[in-house]
N, C-alpha and C positions, 0 to 999 in steps of 0.2 A: 527294787533290786532283785535280780534272779537268785534263786536258791542255788548255792554252790553244789548241792547234791546232783543237780541236773547235768553237770559236766560229764559225769560217768556214763551217761546214756547217749553220748555222741561219739561217733566213730573216730574222729581225729585225736581227741585227747586220750582215748583208750589205746589207740595204736601208738601214740607217743610214749606212753608209759611202758607198753610191752616192748617197743623198740629199745628204749633205754635199759630195760631189764636184760635183754638178750646179750648186749655187750656191756660188761660191767664197768668199763672205763668211761670217763666223762666225754661228752660229745659236743660238737658244734651245732648251733641252732640251724644253720643253713643246711647242713647234712641231714639233720633230723626232719626238717621241713620237706626235703626231697623224698625221704623214705616214706613219709605218710601222705605224700602227694598234696601238699598245700603250699601256699605262698609263705615267704619268710615272715611277712608282717602278721599273717594269721597265726603262724606258729608262735611268734613272740607273745601275742595276746593270750593264747592258750597256756603257754609256759608261765606267764605272769600269774595267771589264775592258779595254776598248779603250785607255784611257789607260795602264794598266799595261803594255800591249804597245807603247806609244809610237806609236799610230795616230791618236789625237786628243789635243788639248790644250784645257785650260779657261782662259779669260781672264775674270777677275772685273771686272765693271762695277757697282760698288756692291754691292747684294744679289744681283744676277743674274750667273750664269755663262754665258758664251758658249762655244760649242763649235766648234772648227775642226779640220780634218785637218792632220796633220803631213805632211812630205814622204813618209815611209814609208807613211802612211795613204792619201795620194793615189795612190801607185803601186798599192797593193793594191786600192783602190776601182776603179781603171782596169781591173785584171785581172778583178775580179768582174763589172763592167759588161760587159766584152768577152765573158766566158763567158755571161752572161745573154742578151746580144744574139744570140750564136751558137745558143742553145737555142730562140730564138723562131722 
């Protein structure tokens, strides 16, 4: 089994956390997938891993799931965004 720590060294998961941080309201998975330029199925897989790490939570609205950052997820997104800005 892969170490969950490895997820933060990949571009798409980091971009998802930063995208969720930029707009504080809950987001649709399909829109988030487009923002980070990946397929919806790949985004869902990443989001499930982030959920298991308690970084995002899903809120069901009928047939649609909205995604939002948890407090822990927001803190990590802040750190990732700060590192990204420092590297620019």
